[in-house]
N, C-alpha and C positions, 0 to 999 in steps of 0.2 A: 744708859744711852751712850753710844760711842759717837764722838764728833771728830771730824778731821777737816782740815783746811788745805786746799791745793792751790798752787800759784803757777801761772804760765805767763812769763814775761813776753809780751808781744804788743806791737802798736795796733794790732787788729782785734783787740779784745771785744769791742762792741759787735763787730761782724760775727765773731765766733759765738758770743752769747746769744745773739739772735738766731743763728743757724741751729745751735743746740736746742733752744726753746721751741723753734718752729718744728724741728724734727720730733722732739719729745711730745709735742701737742697732738700728734697723731695717735698716741697711746695713753697718755696720762694728762692730768690737769696741770696747766701751765699758765703763768701770768708773767709778762715781761715788758720792759721798756728798752731803749738802746743801752742803758747803763745798769739795769737791775733785772733779775729774773728769779723765778721760783718754779720748781718742777716737783711734782709729787711722784718721785721715783719709787718703784716697788720696795726697795730696801729701806727707804726713808726719804724725807724731803731734802732737796738740794736748793741752795740759794747761790746765785751767781752775781758777781759785781764786775763791771768793766770800767777801767780807767784808761787814761792815755798810755799807760805803761804796761798794763797787763790785765789778765783775767784771774779772779779769785773765786773759788768754788768752796762752799761750806756744805759738808755732807753729814747727815745724821743716820744712824742705823742701830738696831737693837743689839747686834753682836758682831764679832769679828768677821764671820762669814758674810753677813749683810754689808759690812763696810767694804770688804773686798769686792763684792758684787757691784756696789755703788761706784767705787773708784774705777772699776773696769768699764762700767757704762760710760762714764765721763771720758776716760782716757781713750777708749776705742773709738768713740765718736769724734773726739778732737783730732785723733790721728788721721782720720779720713778728711776732716775739714781743713786742717792745718798742714797738709802734706807738703806744701810749698816751703814751709818753715822747718821741715824735718822734725816735726814734733814726735816725741816718743811717749812721754807720760809726764803728768804734773808732778811737782815736788809736793808730797803730802806730809802733813804734820799733824799728829794727834793733839787734841785739846783736852786738857784735864778738866772735867766738869766738877764743880763744887757740889757736895752732897747736902 
């Protein structure tokens, strides 16, 4: 299982978390509050956390292709929602899972 964490520094993290989750709920199972969210994206689950300083997204996928797809889903939607902040993409970091 591949895991990556992305971070977007913004004071509007809760707004974007809720926009993402509401949008994804049209196609996949979603649960969220103003500070936490979970979406069953096709490549694997995404968990979101909003704080006063930013939005953190944790993605899981079976392989590199799935991870690329999952990152693209998040980045493309955030680019639309956060256009006023000139958002381009999250800073993604791989997490090494213990075997």
